[in-house]
DRENMI-265038 format. One record per residue (C-alpha): residue number from 0; x, y, z; residue in three letters. Coordinates in steps of 0.25 Angstrom, whole numbers. Each point is the difference from the previous one (the first is absolute). Layout:
# residues N
+------+-------+-------+-------+------+
| resi |  east | north |    up | resn |
+------+-------+-------+-------+------+
|  NUM |     X |     Y |     Z |  ALA |
...
+------+-------+-------+-------+------+
END
This chain:
# residues 313
+------+-------+-------+-------+------+
| resi |  east | north |    up | resn |
+------+-------+-------+-------+------+
|    0 |     0 |     0 |     0 |  MET |
|    1 |    11 |    10 |     3 |  LYS |
|    2 |     8 |    -4 |   -12 |  LEU |
|    3 |   -13 |     6 |    -8 |  THR |
|    4 |    -2 |    11 |     7 |  VAL |
|    5 |    13 |     3 |    -2 |  LEU |
|    6 |     0 |    -1 |   -13 |  LEU |
|    7 |   -10 |    11 |    -3 |  LEU |
|    8 |     7 |     9 |    10 |  LEU |
|    9 |    13 |     1 |   -11 |  VAL |
|   10 |   -10 |    -2 |   -11 |  SER |
|   11 |    -9 |    11 |     4 |  VAL |
|   12 |    11 |    10 |     6 |  GLY |
|   13 |    12 |    -1 |   -14 |  LEU |
|   14 |    -9 |    -5 |   -12 |  SER |
|   15 |    -5 |    15 |     0 |  ALA |
|   16 |    14 |     5 |    -1 |  ALA |
|   17 |     2 |    -7 |   -14 |  VAL |
|   18 |   -11 |    -3 |   -10 |  ASP |
|   19 |     2 |   -13 |    -5 |  CYS |
|   20 |   -11 |   -10 |    -6 |  ASP |
|   21 |    -4 |   -12 |     7 |  THR |
|   22 |     8 |   -10 |    -5 |  SER |
|   23 |    14 |    11 |    -2 |  ASP |
|   24 |    10 |     5 |    11 |  ILE |
|   25 |     8 |    12 |     1 |  ALA |
|   26 |    14 |    -2 |    -1 |  CYS |
|   27 |     7 |     3 |    15 |  SER |
|   28 |     4 |    15 |    -5 |  ASN |
|   29 |   -15 |     3 |    -4 |  GLY |
|   30 |     4 |     5 |   -15 |  GLU |
|   31 |    -8 |   -12 |    -6 |  LYS |
|   32 |   -10 |   -12 |     2 |  CYS |
|   33 |     4 |   -12 |    -6 |  ILE |
|   34 |    -8 |   -15 |     0 |  PRO |
|   35 |     2 |    -9 |    12 |  GLN |
|   36 |     4 |   -10 |   -11 |  ARG |
|   37 |    11 |     8 |    -4 |  TYR |
|   38 |     5 |    -2 |    15 |  ILE |
|   39 |    13 |    -7 |     1 |  CYS |
|   40 |     1 |    -4 |   -15 |  ASP |
|   41 |    16 |     0 |    -2 |  SER |
|   42 |    -4 |    15 |    -8 |  ASP |
|   43 |     1 |    15 |     7 |  ASN |
|   44 |   -13 |     4 |    -3 |  ASP |
|   45 |     2 |    10 |    12 |  CYS |
|   46 |    10 |    12 |    -4 |  THR |
|   47 |     6 |    -1 |    16 |  ASP |
|   48 |    -1 |   -17 |    -3 |  ALA |
|   49 |    -9 |    -1 |    13 |  SER |
|   50 |    -7 |   -12 |    -7 |  ASP |
|   51 |    11 |    -7 |     0 |  GLU |
|   52 |     4 |    -1 |    13 |  ASP |
|   53 |     8 |   -10 |     7 |  ALA |
|   54 |    -5 |    -2 |    11 |  GLU |
|   55 |   -14 |     2 |    -7 |  LEU |
|   56 |     3 |    -9 |   -11 |  CYS |
|   57 |     4 |   -12 |    10 |  SER |
|   58 |   -13 |    -2 |     8 |  ALA |
|   59 |    -8 |     5 |   -15 |  TRP |
|   60 |     5 |   -11 |    -8 |  LYS |
|   61 |     0 |   -17 |     2 |  ASN |
|   62 |     1 |   -10 |    -5 |  SER |
|   63 |   -12 |    -9 |    -1 |  LYS |
|   64 |    -9 |     9 |    -6 |  CYS |
|   65 |     0 |     9 |   -14 |  ASP |
|   66 |     6 |    16 |     3 |  ARG |
|   67 |   -10 |     9 |     8 |  ASN |
|   68 |    -7 |   -12 |     2 |  SER |
|   69 |     2 |    -9 |    16 |  VAL |
|   70 |    -4 |   -13 |     7 |  GLU |
|   71 |   -14 |     1 |     8 |  CYS |
|   72 |    -3 |   -10 |    10 |  PHE |
|   73 |   -16 |     1 |     1 |  ARG |
|   74 |   -12 |   -10 |     3 |  ASN |
|   75 |     8 |   -11 |    -1 |  GLY |
|   76 |     7 |     3 |   -15 |  GLU |
|   77 |    12 |     4 |    -5 |  THR |
|   78 |     0 |    11 |   -11 |  LYS |
|   79 |    10 |    11 |    -7 |  CYS |
|   80 |   -10 |    14 |     0 |  ILE |
|   81 |     5 |    14 |    -2 |  GLU |
|   82 |     7 |     5 |    12 |  ILE |
|   83 |    -9 |    14 |     1 |  SER |
|   84 |   -11 |   -12 |     0 |  GLU |
|   85 |     7 |    -6 |     9 |  TYR |
|   86 |     1 |    12 |     6 |  CYS |
|   87 |   -17 |     5 |     1 |  ARG |
|   88 |    -3 |   -17 |     3 |  SER |
|   89 |   -10 |     1 |    14 |  GLU |
|   90 |    -7 |   -10 |     1 |  ALA |
|   91 |     6 |    -7 |     4 |  PRO |
|   92 |    15 |     5 |    -3 |  ALA |
|   93 |    10 |    -6 |    -7 |  CYS |
|   94 |    11 |    -6 |     8 |  ASP |
|   95 |    13 |    -2 |    -7 |  GLY |
|   96 |    14 |     5 |     0 |  SER |
|   97 |    -2 |    14 |    -5 |  LEU |
|   98 |     8 |    11 |     8 |  ASP |
|   99 |   -14 |     7 |     5 |  ARG |
|  100 |     5 |    13 |    -1 |  ARG |
|  101 |     0 |     1 |   -14 |  ILE |
|  102 |   -16 |    -1 |     1 |  CYS |
|  103 |     2 |    14 |     8 |  LEU |
|  104 |     7 |     7 |    -8 |  MET |
|  105 |    -9 |    -5 |   -12 |  LEU |
|  106 |   -11 |     4 |     8 |  ALA |
|  107 |     9 |    15 |     1 |  GLY |
|  108 |     1 |     1 |   -16 |  GLN |
|  109 |    14 |     2 |     3 |  ARG |
|  110 |    12 |    -7 |    -3 |  ILE |
|  111 |    10 |     1 |    14 |  ASP |
|  112 |    10 |    -8 |     7 |  LYS |
|  113 |    -7 |   -10 |     8 |  LEU |
|  114 |     7 |     4 |    12 |  SER |
|  115 |    -7 |    11 |     1 |  ASN |
|  116 |   -12 |    -9 |     2 |  PHE |
|  117 |    -5 |    -7 |    13 |  THR |
|  118 |    -9 |   -10 |     1 |  LEU |
|  119 |    -9 |    -1 |    14 |  PRO |
|  120 |     4 |   -12 |     8 |  ASP |
|  121 |   -13 |    -8 |     1 |  ASP |
|  122 |     0 |    -1 |   -17 |  ALA |
|  123 |   -10 |   -10 |    -3 |  PRO |
|  124 |     5 |   -11 |    -5 |  GLY |
|  125 |    12 |    -1 |    10 |  ASN |
|  126 |     1 |   -10 |     7 |  LEU |
|  127 |    -6 |   -11 |   -13 |  ASN |
|  128 |    12 |     6 |    -9 |  ARG |
|  129 |     9 |    -3 |    11 |  SER |
|  130 |    -4 |   -14 |     1 |  ASN |
|  131 |     2 |    -3 |   -13 |  GLU |
|  132 |    13 |     5 |    -2 |  LEU |
|  133 |     3 |    -9 |    12 |  ALA |
|  134 |    -7 |   -12 |    -8 |  ASN |
|  135 |     9 |     7 |   -14 |  ARG |
|  136 |    13 |    -1 |    10 |  PHE |
|  137 |     0 |   -14 |     4 |  ARG |
|  138 |    -5 |    -5 |   -14 |  SER |
|  139 |    12 |     5 |    -6 |  ILE |
|  140 |    11 |    -3 |    12 |  LEU |
|  141 |     4 |   -12 |    -9 |  PRO |
|  142 |     5 |    11 |   -11 |  ASN |
|  143 |     6 |    10 |     9 |  THR |
|  144 |     5 |    -3 |    12 |  ILE |
|  145 |    -1 |   -13 |     2 |  SER |
|  146 |     5 |   -15 |    -7 |  HIS |
|  147 |     4 |   -14 |     5 |  GLU |
|  148 |    13 |     0 |    -8 |  SER |
|  149 |     4 |    13 |     7 |  CYS |
|  150 |     2 |     7 |    12 |  PRO |
|  151 |   -10 |     8 |     9 |  THR |
|  152 |    -5 |    12 |    -7 |  LEU |
|  153 |     6 |    -5 |   -15 |  TYR |
|  154 |    -8 |    -3 |   -12 |  THR |
|  155 |     4 |    -9 |   -11 |  LEU |
|  156 |     2 |     8 |   -14 |  VAL |
|  157 |     9 |    -7 |   -10 |  GLY |
|  158 |    12 |    -5 |     7 |  ASP |
|  159 |     1 |    10 |    11 |  GLN |
|  160 |    -6 |     2 |    13 |  CYS |
|  161 |    -8 |    13 |     3 |  LEU |
|  162 |    -6 |     8 |    10 |  SER |
|  163 |   -11 |     9 |    -8 |  VAL |
|  164 |    -4 |     7 |    12 |  PHE |
|  165 |   -11 |     8 |    -6 |  TYR |
|  166 |    -8 |     3 |    12 |  ILE |
|  167 |    13 |     9 |     6 |  GLY |
|  168 |     4 |    14 |    -4 |  SER |
|  169 |    12 |     7 |     3 |  VAL |
|  170 |    11 |     7 |    -6 |  SER |
|  171 |    10 |    -6 |    -9 |  TRP |
|  172 |    13 |     0 |    10 |  GLY |
|  173 |   -12 |    -6 |    11 |  GLU |
|  174 |    -4 |   -10 |    -9 |  ALA |
|  175 |    14 |    -5 |    -3 |  ARG |
|  176 |     3 |    -1 |    16 |  ALA |
|  177 |   -14 |    -9 |     0 |  PHE |
|  178 |     6 |   -10 |   -11 |  CYS |
|  179 |    13 |    -1 |     9 |  LYS |
|  180 |    -8 |    -3 |    12 |  VAL |
|  181 |    -7 |   -12 |    -8 |  LEU |
|  182 |    15 |    -6 |    -4 |  GLY |
|  183 |    -1 |     7 |   -14 |  GLY |
|  184 |     0 |    15 |    -9 |  ASP |
|  185 |    -8 |     7 |    -9 |  LEU |
|  186 |     0 |    -7 |   -13 |  LEU |
|  187 |     9 |     1 |   -12 |  THR |
|  188 |    -1 |    -4 |   -14 |  PHE |
|  189 |    10 |    -6 |    -8 |  LYS |
|  190 |    -7 |    -2 |   -11 |  ASN |
|  191 |   -14 |     1 |   -10 |  ILE |
|  192 |    -4 |   -14 |     4 |  SER |
|  193 |     0 |     3 |    17 |  GLN |
|  194 |    -6 |    13 |    -4 |  PHE |
|  195 |    -9 |    -4 |    -9 |  ALA |
|  196 |    -7 |   -14 |    13 |  ASP |
|  197 |     0 |    12 |     9 |  ILE |
|  198 |    -9 |    10 |    -8 |  VAL |
|  199 |    -8 |   -10 |    -4 |  GLN |
|  200 |    -1 |    -5 |    14 |  HIS |
|  201 |    -4 |    12 |     6 |  LEU |
|  202 |   -11 |     4 |   -14 |  GLN |
|  203 |    -5 |   -14 |     2 |  ARG |
|  204 |    -2 |     0 |    18 |  TYR |
|  205 |    -7 |    14 |    -5 |  GLU |
|  206 |    11 |     6 |    13 |  LEU |
|  207 |    -6 |    17 |    -3 |  SER |
|  208 |    13 |     3 |     7 |  SER |
|  209 |    14 |     6 |    -4 |  SER |
|  210 |    12 |    -8 |     5 |  PHE |
|  211 |    15 |     6 |     5 |  TRP |
|  212 |     9 |    -9 |    -8 |  ILE |
|  213 |    16 |     0 |     2 |  GLY |
|  214 |     2 |    11 |    -9 |  GLY |
|  215 |     9 |    17 |     1 |  SER |
|  216 |     6 |     8 |    -4 |  VAL |
|  217 |    10 |     9 |     9 |  THR |
|  218 |     8 |     8 |   -11 |  ASN |
|  219 |     1 |     4 |   -15 |  ASP |
|  220 |    13 |    -8 |    -1 |  THR |
|  221 |    -6 |   -14 |     4 |  GLU |
|  222 |   -12 |     3 |    -3 |  GLY |
|  223 |   -13 |   -12 |     1 |  TRP |
|  224 |     7 |   -11 |     7 |  THR |
|  225 |    -6 |   -11 |     9 |  TRP |
|  226 |     3 |    -3 |    14 |  ILE |
|  227 |    11 |   -10 |    -4 |  ASP |
|  228 |     7 |    11 |    -7 |  GLY |
|  229 |    -3 |    -5 |   -13 |  SER |
|  230 |    -6 |    10 |   -11 |  PRO |
|  231 |   -15 |     1 |    -3 |  MET |
|  232 |    -4 |    -4 |   -14 |  GLU |
|  233 |    -6 |    13 |    -6 |  MET |
|  234 |   -11 |     1 |    -9 |  GLY |
|  235 |   -11 |    -8 |    -7 |  THR |
|  236 |    -5 |   -10 |     6 |  PRO |
|  237 |     3 |     1 |    13 |  PHE |
|  238 |    -2 |    16 |     4 |  TRP |
|  239 |   -15 |     8 |    -2 |  ALA |
|  240 |    -5 |     8 |    -9 |  THR |
|  241 |    -5 |    15 |     6 |  ARG |
|  242 |    -9 |    11 |    -4 |  TYR |
|  243 |     5 |    15 |    -1 |  SER |
|  244 |    -8 |    11 |    -2 |  GLY |
|  245 |    12 |     5 |    -6 |  ASN |
|  246 |     3 |     1 |   -15 |  CYS |
|  247 |    13 |   -14 |     1 |  VAL |
|  248 |    12 |     0 |   -12 |  ASN |
|  249 |     4 |   -10 |    -5 |  ARG |
|  250 |    11 |    -3 |    -7 |  ASN |
|  251 |    -5 |    -7 |   -13 |  VAL |
|  252 |     0 |     1 |   -15 |  THR |
|  253 |   -13 |     5 |    -5 |  THR |
|  254 |    -8 |     6 |   -13 |  ALA |
|  255 |     0 |    17 |     1 |  LYS |
|  256 |   -17 |    -4 |     2 |  SER |
|  257 |     2 |    -9 |    11 |  GLU |
|  258 |    -1 |     5 |    14 |  ALA |
|  259 |    13 |     0 |     9 |  THR |
|  260 |    -8 |     3 |    13 |  CYS |
|  261 |    -3 |   -11 |     8 |  TYR |
|  262 |    -7 |     0 |    14 |  HIS |
|  263 |     5 |   -13 |     5 |  TYR |
|  264 |    15 |    -4 |     6 |  TYR |
|  265 |     5 |   -12 |     5 |  GLN |
|  266 |     5 |     0 |    15 |  SER |
|  267 |    10 |     3 |     6 |  PRO |
|  268 |     4 |    16 |    -6 |  GLU |
|  269 |    13 |     3 |     1 |  ALA |
|  270 |    -5 |     9 |    12 |  VAL |
|  271 |   -10 |   -13 |     5 |  PRO |
|  272 |   -13 |     3 |     9 |  SER |
|  273 |     5 |    -8 |     9 |  GLY |
|  274 |    14 |    -8 |     5 |  GLU |
|  275 |    -6 |   -13 |     4 |  CYS |
|  276 |    -6 |   -12 |   -10 |  ALA |
|  277 |   -15 |    -8 |     0 |  SER |
|  278 |    -9 |    -6 |    -5 |  LEU |
|  279 |   -10 |     9 |    -4 |  SER |
|  280 |   -15 |    -5 |     1 |  PHE |
|  281 |    -3 |    14 |    -7 |  GLU |
|  282 |    10 |    -4 |   -11 |  HIS |
|  283 |    -6 |   -14 |    -2 |  SER |
|  284 |    13 |    -4 |     9 |  TYR |
|  285 |    11 |     5 |    -8 |  TYR |
|  286 |    12 |     6 |     7 |  ILE |
|  287 |    -2 |    14 |     5 |  SER |
|  288 |     8 |    10 |     7 |  ASP |
|  289 |    -6 |     4 |    11 |  GLU |
|  290 |     2 |    10 |    14 |  ASP |
|  291 |     8 |   -10 |     9 |  CYS |
|  292 |    -9 |     6 |    11 |  LEU |
|  293 |   -13 |    -5 |    -6 |  ARG |
|  294 |   -10 |   -11 |     6 |  LYS |
|  295 |     1 |   -13 |    -8 |  MET |
|  296 |     0 |   -15 |     2 |  SER |
|  297 |    14 |    -8 |     2 |  PRO |
|  298 |     2 |   -10 |   -10 |  LEU |
|  299 |    11 |    -9 |     6 |  CYS |
|  300 |     8 |   -13 |    -6 |  VAL |
|  301 |     6 |   -10 |    11 |  TYR |
|  302 |    17 |     0 |    -1 |  GLN |
|  303 |     0 |   -11 |     9 |  GLY |
|  304 |     2 |   -14 |    -4 |  THR |
|  305 |    -7 |    -7 |    12 |  ASP |
|  306 |   -14 |    -1 |     3 |  PHE |
|  307 |    -4 |     5 |    13 |  PRO |
|  308 |   -11 |   -11 |     7 |  LYS |
|  309 |   -14 |     8 |    -5 |  ARG |
|  310 |   -10 |     1 |    11 |  THR |
|  311 |   -11 |     1 |   -10 |  GLY |
|  312 |   -13 |     9 |     0 |  PHE |
+------+-------+-------+-------+------+
END
């Protein structure tokens, strides 16, 4: 009930400040309206790029439904519906994984950072959703932190024992310290086969987390290196492609009639966005350079040769 009232208050308080159609939403700077379906479509439709905000897109996108849609659990059935419909549903409301702060943003008809919205403590369905998350956690234990062939808190992926600790969220340094406590270290890739195995595993079990891995850059001389000091391979197929609102020049030969200005670049840039490497959910688990203090999940690889006795779950 409180969420419904809050949605109405946000709608009344902000809709008057922007003149958008019902199915549109104003950009953060208020300069223009765009269709809600343009949010997080990898195209900068707002001059301030607010429609492609990383935090917003991480919550907006999911791997289970088409773009602009989300899973709705209701009356014993599960189906994909548009995000706007999900937010309007009240009889009964949808239960699902969508961050309900998105609903507050849509009600206000203005794009804003999700951190600027606060949900009431007793948002409907929280207990049921919490129990559903617990059931999912138990169902994917064998594929994240439990396997008979690996030590406690590790699972088997390819020929390696990994701890896919998606329920945690820490900085890069803390993630590495956590891995060491488990007898491992942050994951590194030695070849494309290992990389493909990991990406396929994360996608198969629909883990909507970004993960820290054991790569970083400390200076321009050494460049990007793994934690054992070996150089990280740059470019395709390992590193993510990012959108830029600015013109990105590419050193390619083109006909005079062809454009030489592009809006996408491959991570990392000469001046990186961050000094630590992650597998980014936002970028389909390709490697991304991120701020080392950003909160992500540890992705550990076991380094011992003897497997400790398992305690079980």
